[in-house]
RODO-957392 format. One record per residue: chain; x, y, z of N, C-alpha, C in turn; residue in three letters; residue number from 1. Coordinates in Angstrom, 3 decimals. Layout:
BEGIN
<rec A; <X; Y; Z>; <X; Y; Z>; <X; Y; Z>; ala; NUM>
...
// end
This chain:
BEGIN
<rec A; <0.841; -1.195; 0.000>; <0.000; 0.000; 0.000>; <0.877; 1.246; 0.000>; met; 1>
<rec A; <0.593; 2.194; -0.894>; <1.360; 3.430; -0.978>; <1.102; 4.293; 0.262>; arg; 2>
<rec A; <2.064; 5.156; 0.617>; <1.813; 6.120; 1.692>; <0.624; 6.998; 1.335>; pro; 3>
<rec A; <-0.145; 7.364; 2.344>; <-1.356; 8.143; 2.113>; <-1.399; 9.376; 2.998>; thr; 4>
<rec A; <-2.191; 10.341; 2.572>; <-2.515; 11.509; 3.374>; <-3.869; 11.250; 4.021>; leu; 5>
<rec A; <-3.900; 11.198; 5.348>; <-5.147; 10.935; 6.070>; <-5.858; 12.252; 6.365>; ala; 6>
<rec A; <-7.085; 12.377; 5.892>; <-7.909; 13.556; 6.180>; <-8.919; 13.150; 7.242>; val; 7>
<rec A; <-8.779; 13.733; 8.429>; <-9.652; 13.411; 9.554>; <-10.718; 14.491; 9.669>; ile; 8>
<rec A; <-11.965; 14.092; 9.544>; <-13.105; 15.004; 9.661>; <-13.802; 14.712; 10.979>; asp; 9>
<rec A; <-13.539; 15.533; 12.030>; <-14.148; 15.282; 13.327>; <-15.535; 15.905; 13.482>; pro; 10>
<rec A; <-16.158; 16.254; 12.361>; <-17.492; 16.843; 12.404>; <-18.504; 15.906; 13.032>; gly; 11>
<rec A; <-19.422; 16.479; 13.766>; <-20.435; 15.686; 14.463>; <-21.777; 15.699; 13.743>; thr; 12>
<rec A; <-21.873; 16.487; 12.662>; <-23.177; 16.690; 12.041>; <-23.178; 16.319; 10.567>; arg; 13>
<rec A; <-22.399; 17.044; 9.749>; <-22.406; 16.852; 8.301>; <-20.989; 16.552; 7.824>; val; 14>
<rec A; <-20.752; 15.434; 7.165>; <-19.420; 15.182; 6.605>; <-19.068; 16.245; 5.565>; pro; 15>
<rec A; <-17.859; 16.789; 5.654>; <-17.428; 17.821; 4.708>; <-16.777; 17.167; 3.497>; glu; 16>
<rec A; <-17.605; 16.448; 2.733>; <-17.097; 15.692; 1.599>; <-16.558; 16.579; 0.490>; leu; 17>
<rec A; <-17.148; 17.760; 0.307>; <-16.665; 18.636; -0.753>; <-15.250; 19.121; -0.451>; asp; 18>
<rec A; <-14.988; 19.438; 0.806>; <-13.631; 19.829; 1.203>; <-12.664; 18.671; 1.010>; cys; 19>
<rec A; <-13.078; 17.484; 1.438>; <-12.216; 16.311; 1.262>; <-11.926; 16.066; -0.216>; tyr; 20>
<rec A; <-12.957; 16.131; -1.045>; <-12.765; 15.857; -2.467>; <-11.795; 16.848; -3.097>; asn; 21>
<rec A; <-11.875; 18.123; -2.695>; <-10.951; 19.112; -3.257>; <-9.517; 18.819; -2.819>; arg; 22>
<rec A; <-9.325; 18.481; -1.540>; <-7.988; 18.120; -1.058>; <-7.473; 16.896; -1.812>; ile; 23>
<rec A; <-8.331; 15.904; -1.965>; <-7.931; 14.653; -2.615>; <-7.540; 14.874; -4.070>; ser; 24>
<rec A; <-8.307; 15.681; -4.786>; <-8.004; 15.939; -6.202>; <-6.639; 16.582; -6.387>; arg; 25>
<rec A; <-6.204; 17.368; -5.414>; <-4.975; 18.140; -5.555>; <-3.794; 17.561; -4.787>; asn; 26>
<rec A; <-3.992; 16.422; -4.147>; <-2.915; 15.809; -3.373>; <-2.041; 14.924; -4.259>; ser; 27>
<rec A; <-0.713; 15.062; -4.174>; <0.167; 14.156; -4.919>; <0.102; 12.721; -4.399>; pro; 28>
<rec A; <-0.351; 12.558; -3.153>; <-0.477; 11.236; -2.555>; <-1.934; 10.781; -2.567>; leu; 29>
<rec A; <-2.179; 9.468; -2.561>; <-3.537; 8.994; -2.327>; <-4.010; 9.495; -0.954>; pro; 30>
<rec A; <-5.302; 9.704; -0.830>; <-5.858; 10.199; 0.424>; <-6.857; 9.200; 1.004>; thr; 31>
<rec A; <-7.014; 9.262; 2.320>; <-8.040; 8.472; 2.997>; <-8.869; 9.430; 3.840>; thr; 32>
<rec A; <-10.113; 9.069; 4.084>; <-11.068; 9.960; 4.758>; <-11.631; 9.260; 5.985>; tyr; 33>
<rec A; <-11.660; 9.978; 7.114>; <-12.019; 9.365; 8.391>; <-12.979; 10.256; 9.174>; his; 34>
<rec A; <-13.990; 9.640; 9.747>; <-15.043; 10.346; 10.482>; <-15.134; 9.793; 11.907>; leu; 35>
<rec A; <-14.170; 10.116; 12.774>; <-14.142; 9.488; 14.105>; <-15.336; 9.824; 14.983>; pro; 36>
<rec A; <-15.891; 11.024; 14.855>; <-17.030; 11.388; 15.697>; <-18.286; 10.629; 15.293>; ala; 37>
<rec A; <-18.395; 10.288; 14.008>; <-19.600; 9.650; 13.504>; <-19.446; 8.138; 13.321>; gln; 38>
<rec A; <-18.210; 7.679; 13.082>; <-18.036; 6.265; 12.760>; <-16.880; 5.602; 13.499>; his; 39>
<rec A; <-16.306; 6.271; 14.481>; <-15.271; 5.634; 15.285>; <-13.899; 5.638; 14.638>; gly; 40>
<rec A; <-12.984; 4.884; 15.230>; <-11.570; 4.920; 14.881>; <-11.120; 3.783; 13.975>; met; 41>
<rec A; <-12.006; 2.889; 13.591>; <-11.586; 1.694; 12.855>; <-10.825; 2.037; 11.581>; asp; 42>
<rec A; <-11.319; 3.005; 10.813>; <-10.660; 3.310; 9.539>; <-9.257; 3.868; 9.759>; ser; 43>
<rec A; <-9.071; 4.667; 10.804>; <-7.741; 5.189; 11.106>; <-6.797; 4.079; 11.558>; leu; 44>
<rec A; <-7.308; 3.163; 12.347>; <-6.462; 2.058; 12.797>; <-6.011; 1.198; 11.619>; glu; 45>
<rec A; <-6.842; 1.074; 10.599>; <-6.491; 0.231; 9.458>; <-5.395; 0.831; 8.595>; arg; 46>
<rec A; <-5.293; 2.182; 8.551>; <-4.305; 2.807; 7.667>; <-3.089; 3.319; 8.429>; val; 47>
<rec A; <-3.015; 3.081; 9.724>; <-2.003; 3.749; 10.534>; <-0.575; 3.473; 10.078>; gln; 48>
<rec A; <-0.292; 2.302; 9.586>; <1.066; 2.003; 9.168>; <1.444; 2.606; 7.832>; gly; 49>
<rec A; <0.484; 3.181; 7.121>; <0.726; 3.705; 5.781>; <0.516; 5.215; 5.698>; his; 50>
<rec A; <0.202; 5.850; 6.815>; <-0.103; 7.275; 6.809>; <1.182; 8.096; 6.796>; thr; 51>
<rec A; <1.294; 9.020; 5.818>; <2.478; 9.869; 5.695>; <2.257; 11.254; 6.281>; ala; 52>
<rec A; <1.002; 11.654; 6.434>; <0.673; 12.963; 6.974>; <-0.808; 13.031; 7.289>; gly; 53>
<rec A; <-1.199; 14.070; 8.038>; <-2.570; 14.172; 8.540>; <-3.089; 15.597; 8.362>; val; 54>
<rec A; <-4.313; 15.710; 7.876>; <-5.061; 16.973; 7.885>; <-6.259; 16.772; 8.799>; val; 55>
<rec A; <-6.436; 17.682; 9.764>; <-7.555; 17.595; 10.705>; <-8.502; 18.752; 10.420>; ile; 56>
<rec A; <-9.724; 18.447; 10.032>; <-10.704; 19.459; 9.657>; <-11.436; 20.017; 10.886>; leu; 57>
<rec A; <-12.499; 20.775; 10.625>; <-13.245; 21.441; 11.681>; <-14.306; 20.561; 12.311>; gly; 58>
<rec A; <-14.911; 21.094; 13.375>; <-15.945; 20.365; 14.103>; <-16.740; 21.350; 14.942>; ser; 59>
<rec A; <-17.991; 20.996; 15.192>; <-18.797; 21.773; 16.114>; <-18.495; 21.459; 17.564>; gly; 60>
<rec A; <-17.684; 20.453; 17.815>; <-17.302; 20.083; 19.178>; <-16.248; 21.055; 19.707>; ala; 61>
<rec A; <-16.014; 20.999; 21.007>; <-14.938; 21.755; 21.643>; <-13.826; 20.787; 22.036>; ser; 62>
<rec A; <-12.587; 21.216; 21.886>; <-11.482; 20.354; 22.297>; <-11.445; 20.174; 23.810>; val; 63>
<rec A; <-12.175; 20.992; 24.524>; <-12.231; 20.860; 25.982>; <-13.276; 19.855; 26.447>; asn; 64>
<rec A; <-14.053; 19.320; 25.521>; <-14.958; 18.219; 25.853>; <-14.136; 16.935; 26.000>; asp; 65>
<rec A; <-14.743; 15.938; 26.568>; <-14.058; 14.639; 26.676>; <-15.011; 13.521; 26.253>; arg; 66>
<rec A; <-15.569; 13.695; 25.067>; <-16.409; 12.645; 24.514>; <-15.542; 11.415; 24.211>; glu; 67>
<rec A; <-16.106; 10.219; 24.256>; <-15.290; 9.020; 23.996>; <-14.538; 9.070; 22.675>; pro; 68>
<rec A; <-15.171; 9.572; 21.615>; <-14.477; 9.635; 20.331>; <-13.291; 10.594; 20.390>; trp; 69>
<rec A; <-13.401; 11.659; 21.201>; <-12.290; 12.601; 21.329>; <-11.123; 11.985; 22.084>; gln; 70>
<rec A; <-11.430; 11.260; 23.130>; <-10.365; 10.593; 23.889>; <-9.590; 9.654; 22.985>; val; 71>
<rec A; <-10.303; 8.872; 22.164>; <-9.650; 7.917; 21.262>; <-8.842; 8.635; 20.178>; ala; 72>
<rec A; <-9.416; 9.671; 19.575>; <-8.708; 10.417; 18.531>; <-7.490; 11.132; 19.101>; leu; 73>
<rec A; <-7.646; 11.737; 20.267>; <-6.524; 12.445; 20.880>; <-5.350; 11.508; 21.146>; asn; 74>
<rec A; <-5.662; 10.298; 21.610>; <-4.600; 9.323; 21.874>; <-3.898; 8.931; 20.577>; ala; 75>
<rec A; <-4.667; 8.720; 19.518>; <-4.096; 8.343; 18.217>; <-3.172; 9.443; 17.706>; trp; 76>
<rec A; <-3.610; 10.691; 17.793>; <-2.805; 11.807; 17.306>; <-1.573; 12.039; 18.177>; leu; 77>
<rec A; <-1.751; 11.991; 19.489>; <-0.638; 12.250; 20.401>; <0.512; 11.288; 20.154>; thr; 78>
<rec A; <0.179; 10.043; 19.864>; <1.213; 9.037; 19.618>; <2.008; 9.309; 18.343>; ala; 79>
<rec A; <1.518; 10.227; 17.496>; <2.150; 10.482; 16.198>; <2.620; 11.922; 16.010>; arg; 80>
<rec A; <2.498; 12.745; 17.035>; <2.898; 14.146; 16.905>; <4.371; 14.288; 16.550>; leu; 81>
<rec A; <5.194; 13.372; 17.030>; <6.633; 13.453; 16.779>; <7.057; 12.835; 15.457>; asp; 82>
<rec A; <6.138; 12.180; 14.765>; <6.550; 11.428; 13.578>; <5.829; 11.824; 12.292>; thr; 83>
<rec A; <4.632; 12.388; 12.372>; <3.867; 12.699; 11.169>; <3.651; 14.196; 11.005>; leu; 84>
<rec A; <3.800; 14.733; 9.800>; <3.375; 16.114; 9.545>; <1.860; 16.217; 9.748>; pro; 85>
<rec A; <1.423; 17.306; 10.367>; <-0.003; 17.506; 10.606>; <-0.389; 18.949; 10.329>; met; 86>
<rec A; <-1.558; 19.114; 9.737>; <-2.144; 20.423; 9.477>; <-3.515; 20.456; 10.138>; leu; 87>
<rec A; <-3.684; 21.322; 11.131>; <-4.953; 21.438; 11.841>; <-5.715; 22.672; 11.388>; gly; 88>
<rec A; <-6.990; 22.504; 11.065>; <-7.812; 23.581; 10.531>; <-9.019; 23.810; 11.433>; leu; 89>
<rec A; <-9.130; 25.001; 12.008>; <-10.193; 25.395; 12.927>; <-10.187; 24.469; 14.154>; cys; 90>
<rec A; <-11.120; 23.535; 14.271>; <-11.061; 22.583; 15.385>; <-9.716; 21.862; 15.394>; tyr; 91>
<rec A; <-9.224; 21.477; 14.220>; <-7.939; 20.795; 14.152>; <-6.797; 21.661; 14.667>; gly; 92>
<rec A; <-6.847; 22.940; 14.382>; <-5.868; 23.923; 14.880>; <-5.910; 23.975; 16.404>; his; 93>
<rec A; <-7.108; 24.094; 16.935>; <-7.270; 24.149; 18.391>; <-6.843; 22.822; 19.032>; gln; 94>
<rec A; <-7.140; 21.718; 18.345>; <-6.802; 20.411; 18.893>; <-5.288; 20.214; 18.966>; leu; 95>
<rec A; <-4.569; 20.584; 17.916>; <-3.116; 20.457; 17.969>; <-2.539; 21.300; 19.103>; leu; 96>
<rec A; <-3.028; 22.531; 19.245>; <-2.551; 23.386; 20.333>; <-2.851; 22.750; 21.689>; ala; 97>
<rec A; <-4.031; 22.208; 21.832>; <-4.448; 21.555; 23.073>; <-3.554; 20.350; 23.381>; his; 98>
<rec A; <-3.309; 19.504; 22.391>; <-2.507; 18.305; 22.612>; <-1.055; 18.637; 22.926>; leu; 99>
<rec A; <-0.585; 19.768; 22.419>; <0.796; 20.181; 22.659>; <0.967; 20.950; 23.974>; leu; 100>
<rec A; <-0.138; 21.212; 24.674>; <-0.053; 21.876; 25.969>; <-0.511; 23.311; 25.996>; gly; 101>
<rec A; <-1.131; 23.797; 24.916>; <-1.647; 25.156; 24.880>; <-3.014; 25.258; 25.523>; gly; 102>
<rec A; <-3.603; 26.442; 25.426>; <-4.914; 26.704; 26.039>; <-5.903; 27.147; 24.972>; glu; 103>
<rec A; <-7.088; 26.551; 24.990>; <-8.159; 26.892; 24.063>; <-9.369; 27.339; 24.871>; val; 104>
<rec A; <-9.991; 28.440; 24.456>; <-11.167; 28.929; 25.176>; <-12.023; 29.803; 24.286>; gly; 105>
<rec A; <-13.106; 30.309; 24.858>; <-14.053; 31.130; 24.101>; <-13.431; 32.472; 23.748>; trp; 106>
<rec A; <-13.690; 32.927; 22.530>; <-13.205; 34.242; 22.116>; <-13.959; 35.345; 22.861>; leu; 107>
<rec A; <-15.286; 35.184; 22.997>; <-16.123; 36.148; 23.707>; <-16.859; 35.444; 24.838>; tyr; 108>
<rec A; <-17.113; 36.166; 25.896>; <-17.780; 35.563; 27.054>; <-19.159; 35.032; 26.709>; glu; 109>
<rec A; <-19.856; 35.696; 25.788>; <-21.202; 35.234; 25.422>; <-21.172; 34.120; 24.379>; asp; 110>
<rec A; <-19.966; 33.648; 24.026>; <-19.763; 32.535; 23.101>; <-20.288; 32.825; 21.701>; arg; 111>
<rec A; <-20.225; 34.083; 21.306>; <-20.603; 34.474; 19.955>; <-19.761; 33.722; 18.933>; thr; 112>
<rec A; <-20.419; 33.230; 17.914>; <-19.711; 32.509; 16.858>; <-19.477; 33.439; 15.677>; lys; 113>
<rec A; <-18.241; 33.538; 15.241>; <-17.894; 34.355; 14.090>; <-18.065; 33.539; 12.814>; leu; 114>
<rec A; <-18.785; 34.121; 11.847>; <-19.013; 33.442; 10.572>; <-18.869; 34.443; 9.444>; lys; 115>
<rec A; <-18.191; 34.049; 8.399>; <-18.038; 34.925; 7.248>; <-16.690; 34.725; 6.595>; gly; 116>
<rec A; <-16.184; 35.801; 6.012>; <-14.875; 35.794; 5.366>; <-14.008; 36.844; 6.053>; val; 117>
<rec A; <-12.779; 36.466; 6.381>; <-11.878; 37.371; 7.080>; <-10.539; 37.432; 6.341>; arg; 118>
<rec A; <-9.972; 38.626; 6.281>; <-8.619; 38.774; 5.761>; <-7.648; 38.283; 6.838>; gln; 119>
<rec A; <-6.839; 37.301; 6.488>; <-5.941; 36.668; 7.452>; <-4.497; 37.012; 7.098>; val; 120>
<rec A; <-3.812; 37.794; 7.956>; <-2.409; 38.113; 7.700>; <-1.493; 37.011; 8.228>; pro; 121>
<rec A; <-0.579; 36.565; 7.383>; <0.343; 35.500; 7.757>; <1.778; 36.006; 7.709>; leu; 122>
<rec A; <2.558; 35.599; 8.687>; <3.988; 35.879; 8.674>; <4.676; 34.875; 7.750>; met; 123>
<rec A; <5.940; 35.114; 7.457>; <6.689; 34.189; 6.611>; <6.837; 32.840; 7.312>; ala; 124>
<rec A; <6.796; 31.777; 6.528>; <6.922; 30.434; 7.071>; <7.430; 29.509; 5.976>; asp; 125>
<rec A; <8.103; 28.449; 6.360>; <8.656; 27.519; 5.372>; <7.572; 26.828; 4.554>; arg; 126>
<rec A; <6.338; 26.751; 5.084>; <5.287; 26.055; 4.345>; <4.754; 26.895; 3.191>; leu; 127>
<rec A; <4.509; 28.197; 3.417>; <3.902; 29.028; 2.376>; <4.809; 30.149; 1.876>; trp; 128>
<rec A; <5.993; 30.301; 2.461>; <6.916; 31.306; 1.935>; <6.809; 32.653; 2.616>; gly; 129>
<rec A; <6.807; 33.715; 1.815>; <6.839; 35.084; 2.334>; <5.567; 35.438; 3.094>; asp; 130>
<rec A; <5.661; 36.485; 3.904>; <4.483; 37.036; 4.580>; <3.447; 37.442; 3.539>; ala; 131>
<rec A; <2.196; 37.205; 3.845>; <1.114; 37.483; 2.898>; <-0.210; 37.581; 3.638>; gln; 132>
<rec A; <-1.182; 38.179; 2.995>; <-2.517; 38.319; 3.569>; <-3.544; 37.918; 2.526>; thr; 133>
<rec A; <-4.557; 37.185; 2.957>; <-5.589; 36.785; 2.018>; <-6.871; 36.402; 2.713>; gly; 134>
<rec A; <-7.957; 36.240; 1.946>; <-9.270; 35.934; 2.513>; <-9.453; 34.451; 2.779>; pro; 135>
<rec A; <-10.071; 34.159; 3.931>; <-10.448; 32.784; 4.250>; <-11.801; 32.785; 4.948>; met; 136>
<rec A; <-12.560; 31.736; 4.726>; <-13.831; 31.551; 5.432>; <-13.537; 31.229; 6.892>; ile; 137>
<rec A; <-14.347; 31.806; 7.782>; <-14.209; 31.516; 9.210>; <-15.565; 31.085; 9.765>; val; 138>
<rec A; <-15.513; 30.212; 10.769>; <-16.711; 29.759; 11.472>; <-16.254; 29.171; 12.805>; ser; 139>
<rec A; <-16.185; 30.038; 13.838>; <-15.658; 29.561; 15.124>; <-16.091; 30.484; 16.258>; his; 140>
<rec A; <-16.158; 29.895; 17.451>; <-16.437; 30.661; 18.668>; <-15.275; 30.568; 19.646>; ala; 141>
<rec A; <-14.430; 29.551; 19.490>; <-13.269; 29.383; 20.354>; <-11.998; 29.720; 19.595>; glu; 142>
<rec A; <-10.933; 29.968; 20.351>; <-9.636; 30.304; 19.769>; <-8.535; 29.713; 20.642>; val; 143>
<rec A; <-7.332; 29.681; 20.101>; <-6.158; 29.355; 20.903>; <-5.799; 30.606; 21.706>; val; 144>
<rec A; <-5.877; 30.513; 23.026>; <-5.611; 31.659; 23.894>; <-4.172; 31.693; 24.380>; lys; 145>
<rec A; <-3.511; 30.544; 24.386>; <-2.094; 30.496; 24.752>; <-1.418; 29.427; 23.906>; arg; 146>
<rec A; <-0.373; 29.832; 23.211>; <0.348; 28.878; 22.371>; <1.143; 27.892; 23.223>; leu; 147>
<rec A; <1.272; 26.665; 22.767>; <2.099; 25.692; 23.489>; <3.580; 26.083; 23.413>; pro; 148>
<rec A; <4.353; 25.610; 24.355>; <5.803; 25.766; 24.282>; <6.305; 25.109; 23.003>; asp; 149>
<rec A; <7.281; 25.732; 22.388>; <7.858; 25.167; 21.179>; <7.136; 25.559; 19.911>; gly; 150>
<rec A; <6.069; 26.364; 20.027>; <5.316; 26.798; 18.855>; <5.471; 28.305; 18.664>; cys; 151>
<rec A; <5.441; 28.735; 17.414>; <5.620; 30.141; 17.090>; <4.377; 30.672; 16.389>; ala; 152>
<rec A; <4.003; 31.899; 16.720>; <2.889; 32.564; 16.066>; <3.221; 32.784; 14.595>; leu; 153>
<rec A; <2.287; 32.455; 13.728>; <2.480; 32.660; 12.296>; <1.393; 33.537; 11.679>; arg; 154>
<rec A; <0.426; 33.933; 12.488>; <-0.604; 34.824; 11.992>; <-1.468; 35.319; 13.129>; gly; 155>
<rec A; <-1.817; 36.617; 13.103>; <-2.684; 37.201; 14.127>; <-3.455; 38.346; 13.489>; ala; 156>
<rec A; <-4.653; 38.619; 14.014>; <-5.460; 39.725; 13.512>; <-6.101; 40.448; 14.682>; ser; 157>
<rec A; <-6.774; 41.549; 14.389>; <-7.465; 42.289; 15.441>; <-8.569; 41.459; 16.075>; asp; 158>
<rec A; <-9.089; 40.496; 15.324>; <-10.186; 39.673; 15.820>; <-9.678; 38.456; 16.576>; val; 159>
<rec A; <-8.643; 37.835; 16.065>; <-8.183; 36.541; 16.580>; <-6.706; 36.619; 16.950>; cys; 160>
<rec A; <-6.362; 36.309; 18.204>; <-4.964; 36.437; 18.631>; <-4.027; 35.417; 18.014>; pro; 161>
<rec A; <-4.551; 34.263; 17.622>; <-3.719; 33.229; 16.971>; <-4.469; 32.729; 15.736>; val; 162>
<rec A; <-4.201; 33.367; 14.616>; <-4.793; 32.916; 13.357>; <-4.063; 31.678; 12.834>; glu; 163>
<rec A; <-2.764; 31.622; 13.107>; <-1.967; 30.494; 12.629>; <-0.749; 30.324; 13.518>; ala; 164>
<rec A; <-0.288; 29.072; 13.627>; <0.958; 28.809; 14.345>; <1.706; 27.676; 13.668>; phe; 165>
<rec A; <2.981; 27.593; 13.990>; <3.823; 26.497; 13.500>; <4.698; 26.018; 14.638>; ala; 166>
<rec A; <4.892; 24.716; 14.700>; <5.841; 24.185; 15.666>; <7.245; 24.526; 15.186>; his; 167>
<rec A; <8.114; 24.879; 16.107>; <9.457; 25.316; 15.728>; <10.378; 24.167; 15.342>; gln; 168>
<rec A; <10.035; 22.950; 15.736>; <10.894; 21.799; 15.423>; <10.194; 20.760; 14.561>; arg; 169>
<rec A; <8.918; 20.519; 14.844>; <8.167; 19.479; 14.158>; <7.338; 20.064; 13.018>; leu; 170>
<rec A; <6.990; 19.272; 12.007>; <6.171; 19.756; 10.888>; <4.682; 19.769; 11.250>; pro; 171>
<rec A; <4.334; 20.673; 12.164>; <2.957; 20.819; 12.645>; <2.512; 22.257; 12.449>; leu; 172>
<rec A; <1.343; 22.440; 11.831>; <0.801; 23.776; 11.586>; <-0.681; 23.810; 11.954>; trp; 173>
<rec A; <-1.126; 24.985; 12.399>; <-2.536; 25.169; 12.707>; <-3.059; 26.476; 12.140>; gly; 174>
<rec A; <-4.301; 26.457; 11.660>; <-4.988; 27.642; 11.150>; <-6.361; 27.750; 11.794>; phe; 175>
<rec A; <-6.648; 28.902; 12.413>; <-7.976; 29.099; 12.983>; <-9.047; 29.213; 11.899>; gln; 176>
<rec A; <-8.807; 29.901; 10.793>; <-9.808; 29.918; 9.719>; <-9.884; 28.583; 9.002>; pro; 177>
<rec A; <-10.656; 28.571; 7.933>; <-10.862; 27.351; 7.144>; <-10.252; 27.515; 5.750>; his; 178>
<rec A; <-8.942; 27.349; 5.605>; <-8.359; 27.459; 4.265>; <-8.851; 26.380; 3.312>; pro; 179>
<rec A; <-9.403; 25.309; 3.851>; <-9.906; 24.210; 3.014>; <-11.315; 24.441; 2.501>; glu; 180>
<rec A; <-11.970; 25.506; 2.984>; <-13.410; 25.673; 2.755>; <-13.753; 25.873; 1.284>; ala; 181>
<rec A; <-14.927; 25.396; 0.931>; <-15.509; 25.547; -0.405>; <-16.883; 26.196; -0.250>; thr; 182>
<rec A; <-17.509; 26.615; -1.335>; <-18.874; 27.130; -1.210>; <-19.831; 26.118; -0.570>; pro; 183>
<rec A; <-19.623; 24.833; -0.828>; <-20.473; 23.817; -0.203>; <-20.272; 23.801; 1.309>; ala; 184>
<rec A; <-19.035; 23.999; 1.758>; <-18.776; 24.102; 3.199>; <-19.552; 25.268; 3.784>; phe; 185>
<rec A; <-19.526; 26.419; 3.117>; <-20.256; 27.589; 3.611>; <-21.750; 27.282; 3.736>; ala; 186>
<rec A; <-22.316; 26.621; 2.731>; <-23.731; 26.267; 2.774>; <-24.028; 25.279; 3.894>; ala; 187>
<rec A; <-23.167; 24.274; 4.080>; <-23.369; 23.268; 5.127>; <-23.388; 23.878; 6.519>; asn; 188>
<rec A; <-22.621; 24.978; 6.685>; <-22.430; 25.549; 8.016>; <-23.087; 26.914; 8.193>; asn; 189>
<rec A; <-23.985; 27.260; 7.273>; <-24.725; 28.523; 7.352>; <-23.799; 29.726; 7.478>; asn; 190>
<rec A; <-22.703; 29.683; 6.733>; <-21.756; 30.802; 6.704>; <-22.129; 31.707; 5.539>; val; 191>
<rec A; <-22.400; 32.989; 5.772>; <-22.706; 33.890; 4.658>; <-21.536; 33.947; 3.680>; pro; 192>
<rec A; <-21.813; 33.651; 2.423>; <-20.742; 33.668; 1.428>; <-21.344; 34.046; 0.083>; phe; 193>
<rec A; <-21.116; 35.290; -0.324>; <-21.628; 35.784; -1.603>; <-20.500; 36.209; -2.536>; thr; 194>
<rec A; <-19.260; 35.998; -2.109>; <-18.115; 36.411; -2.894>; <-17.857; 35.443; -4.060>; glu; 195>
<rec A; <-17.001; 35.866; -4.947>; <-16.544; 35.007; -6.037>; <-15.782; 33.837; -5.423>; asp; 196>
<rec A; <-16.168; 32.605; -5.719>; <-15.430; 31.452; -5.160>; <-13.935; 31.472; -5.450>; pro; 197>
<rec A; <-13.513; 32.241; -6.435>; <-12.088; 32.305; -6.767>; <-11.244; 32.836; -5.610>; ala; 198>
<rec A; <-11.865; 33.594; -4.694>; <-11.080; 34.131; -3.577>; <-10.591; 33.021; -2.649>; ile; 199>
<rec A; <-11.237; 31.860; -2.704>; <-10.857; 30.753; -1.829>; <-9.539; 30.115; -2.245>; leu; 200>
<rec A; <-9.030; 30.485; -3.410>; <-7.767; 29.924; -3.888>; <-6.616; 30.254; -2.950>; ala; 201>
<rec A; <-6.694; 31.368; -2.232>; <-5.625; 31.735; -1.297>; <-5.460; 30.646; -0.240>; phe; 202>
<rec A; <-6.549; 30.263; 0.398>; <-6.486; 29.211; 1.410>; <-6.195; 27.853; 0.818>; gly; 203>
<rec A; <-6.814; 27.560; -0.315>; <-6.585; 26.262; -0.957>; <-5.109; 26.045; -1.268>; his; 204>
<rec A; <-4.434; 27.119; -1.663>; <-3.023; 27.004; -1.987>; <-2.188; 26.564; -0.800>; gly; 205>
<rec A; <-2.549; 27.029; 0.386>; <-1.807; 26.640; 1.588>; <-2.017; 25.159; 1.895>; ile; 206>
<rec A; <-3.267; 24.703; 1.797>; <-3.545; 23.286; 2.040>; <-2.811; 22.421; 1.015>; val; 207>
<rec A; <-2.809; 22.851; -0.237>; <-2.129; 22.083; -1.278>; <-0.621; 22.050; -1.051>; asp; 208>
<rec A; <-0.065; 23.131; -0.527>; <1.368; 23.125; -0.231>; <1.695; 22.140; 0.891>; arg; 209>
<rec A; <0.769; 21.997; 1.828>; <0.996; 20.998; 2.871>; <0.983; 19.591; 2.264>; phe; 210>
<rec A; <0.029; 19.317; 1.389>; <-0.021; 18.004; 0.727>; <1.270; 17.730; -0.026>; ser; 211>
<rec A; <1.792; 18.744; -0.720>; <3.044; 18.583; -1.459>; <4.210; 18.377; -0.509>; ala; 212>
<rec A; <4.199; 19.084; 0.621>; <5.254; 18.921; 1.620>; <5.291; 17.481; 2.118>; phe; 213>
<rec A; <4.135; 16.907; 2.409>; <4.066; 15.528; 2.876>; <4.603; 14.568; 1.815>; val; 214>
<rec A; <4.218; 14.812; 0.574>; <4.648; 13.924; -0.516>; <6.145; 13.991; -0.750>; ala; 215>
<rec A; <6.752; 15.146; -0.491>; <8.167; 15.329; -0.771>; <9.087; 14.812; 0.329>; asp; 216>
<rec A; <8.525; 14.459; 1.477>; <9.354; 13.997; 2.589>; <9.958; 12.618; 2.312>; arg; 217>
// end
């Protein structure tokens, strides 16, 4: 079996198949799709010896919950933090920070959820190159409030204190927005989106660079 890129969708409501399909079409490696919140860990256990990298998508759950599926997924990921490249997106971003020892909490006391499109400024990084700013879909109420030791800030805005981070030693990255999002994702999650879908290419490019990074290792 060839090495694969595992896309983990921890969504509890609607599988984000359109996001997965876009990642899969543009990945140099074969991809596998996993729904631990809805279908358990069996599929991940079956591919574990062949996984070359991991993308963790969003979820309506909180990383501070301790649902049985979260305990199992957290254990699976923790055992591989030192060996596999990982890209965490929204919930996945918060989850990586949480597993590495950071703090995740509500952005606002009333737990207001931010939905829409936000300009996300990024600092220079080995994954995407020079500092740059671009639009990404957002849908979140929690944020990373304290970065884990060993991680560096890679993006911040007036709205969100940690838009992106990178581990300083390991190939681990997190994004609070949804660079993987498609118009179908916006519809699935009731995110207002009336812009030209072409603007999503900024975020898609970052996800695709991660897929290429995994393939080149």
